[in-house]
C-alpha positions as CSV (number, residue, x, y, z in Angstrom):
1,X,-18.9,-2.7,18.6
2,X,-18.9,-6.2,17.5
3,X,-20.3,-5.4,13.8
4,X,-17.3,-2.8,13.6
5,X,-14.6,-5.3,14.4
6,X,-16.2,-7.7,12.2
7,X,-15.9,-5.2,9.4
8,X,-12.3,-4.4,10.4
9,X,-11.5,-7.8,10.6
10,X,-13.0,-8.8,7.6
11,X,-11.4,-5.8,5.3
12,X,-8.1,-6.9,7.0
13,X,-8.2,-10.2,5.5
14,X,-9.0,-9.0,2.2
15,X,-6.2,-6.5,2.7
16,X,-4.1,-9.5,3.2
17,X,-5.0,-11.6,0.4
18,X,-4.8,-8.9,-2.1
19,X,-1.1,-7.9,-0.4
20,X,-0.1,-11.6,-0.7
21,X,-1.1,-12.1,-4.3
22,X,0.6,-8.5,-4.9
23,X,3.7,-9.6,-3.3
24,X,4.2,-12.4,-6.2
25,X,2.4,-10.5,-9.2
26,X,4.5,-8.0,-10.6
27,X,1.9,-5.3,-11.2
28,X,0.0,-5.6,-8.2
29,X,1.1,-3.6,-5.4
30,X,1.5,-5.3,-2.2
31,X,1.9,-2.3,0.1
32,X,-1.3,-0.2,0.1
33,X,-3.2,-3.5,0.6
34,X,-1.0,-4.9,3.7
35,X,-1.0,-1.0,4.9
36,X,-5.0,-1.7,5.0
37,X,-4.3,-5.1,6.8
38,X,-2.3,-3.6,9.2
39,X,-4.8,-0.6,10.0
40,X,-7.7,-2.7,9.9
41,X,-6.0,-5.8,12.4
42,X,-4.6,-2.9,15.0
43,X,-8.3,-1.7,15.1
44,X,-10.1,-5.0,15.4
45,X,-7.9,-7.2,17.7
46,X,-4.8,-6.8,19.4
47,X,-4.2,-10.6,18.7
48,X,-4.5,-10.6,14.7
49,X,-2.3,-7.6,15.1
50,X,0.5,-9.3,16.7
51,X,0.4,-12.2,14.3
52,X,0.4,-9.8,11.4
53,X,3.2,-7.7,12.2
54,X,5.1,-11.3,13.3
55,X,4.8,-12.2,9.7
56,X,7.4,-12.4,6.8
57,X,5.1,-10.4,4.5
58,X,4.8,-7.5,7.0
59,X,8.6,-7.7,7.8
60,X,9.5,-7.8,4.1
61,X,6.9,-5.0,2.9
62,X,5.8,-2.8,5.7
63,X,8.0,-2.7,8.5
64,X,10.8,-0.4,7.4
65,X,8.1,2.0,6.3
66,X,6.1,1.9,9.5
67,X,9.2,2.1,11.7
68,X,9.8,5.2,9.7
69,X,12.9,4.0,8.0
70,X,11.4,4.3,4.2
71,X,11.1,2.2,1.2
72,X,13.3,0.7,-1.2
73,X,13.4,1.9,-4.9
74,X,11.9,-1.2,-6.0
75,X,8.8,-0.6,-3.9
76,X,8.4,2.9,-4.6
77,X,8.8,1.9,-8.4
78,X,6.2,-0.6,-8.1
79,X,3.6,1.7,-6.2
80,X,4.4,4.5,-9.0
81,X,4.1,2.5,-11.8
82,X,0.7,0.7,-10.5
83,X,-0.7,4.1,-9.6
84,X,0.2,5.7,-13.0
85,X,-1.2,3.2,-15.1
86,X,-4.8,3.1,-13.1
87,X,-4.7,6.8,-13.2
88,X,-4.1,6.7,-16.9
89,X,-6.8,4.2,-17.5
90,X,-9.2,6.4,-15.2
91,X,-7.8,9.7,-17.1
92,X,-8.7,8.0,-20.8
93,X,-12.0,6.9,-19.4
94,X,-13.0,10.7,-18.4
95,X,-12.1,12.0,-21.8
96,X,-15.9,13.6,-21.6
97,X,-15.2,15.0,-17.8
98,X,-13.0,17.7,-18.1
99,X,-12.9,18.4,-14.2
100,X,-12.4,15.0,-13.5
101,X,-9.0,14.7,-15.5
102,X,-8.0,17.6,-13.8
103,X,-8.3,16.3,-10.7
104,X,-6.8,12.9,-11.3
105,X,-3.9,14.9,-12.7
106,X,-3.6,16.8,-9.5
107,X,-3.8,13.6,-7.3
108,X,-1.3,11.9,-9.1
109,X,1.1,14.7,-9.3
110,X,1.1,14.8,-5.5
111,X,0.8,11.1,-5.2
112,X,4.4,11.3,-7.4
113,X,5.8,14.1,-5.0
114,X,5.0,12.3,-2.0
115,X,6.8,9.3,-3.0
116,X,9.8,10.7,-4.8
117,X,10.5,13.5,-2.1
118,X,8.5,12.6,1.2
119,X,9.2,9.0,1.7
120,X,12.9,8.2,2.3
121,X,14.9,5.7,0.1
122,X,16.8,2.8,1.7
123,X,19.2,0.3,0.3
124,X,17.3,-2.8,-0.2
125,X,19.6,-4.5,2.3
126,X,17.9,-2.9,5.1
127,X,14.9,-4.5,4.8
128,X,16.2,-7.7,4.8
129,X,15.6,-9.2,8.6
130,X,16.6,-12.7,10.1
């Protein structure tokens, strides 16, 4: 069990680090990496999880989504642009694998549908907490 906890802690720290960089770098999304950190910290350590959900990074990027309120248009756009760019790169690289292209196109389409219609859009003022 200790190895499993350590793996979760390491993955959580990596997710936190990349998510923190993504909060600053425009093309790198922070949301999925911070979700990874929240998931891993919740599975590994109550103390780390409590600390993480108290950070400004969590409150600014994840709190409203985790609470079921939704995401801002800017957050949705960042995620969709990044996923589209990454999947387009994969699509181009799979020029000789038509089945791979079809799978990527289907995954991209469902991702788009989920974020546009499945995740509620909230005004950016609702994510600001003091």
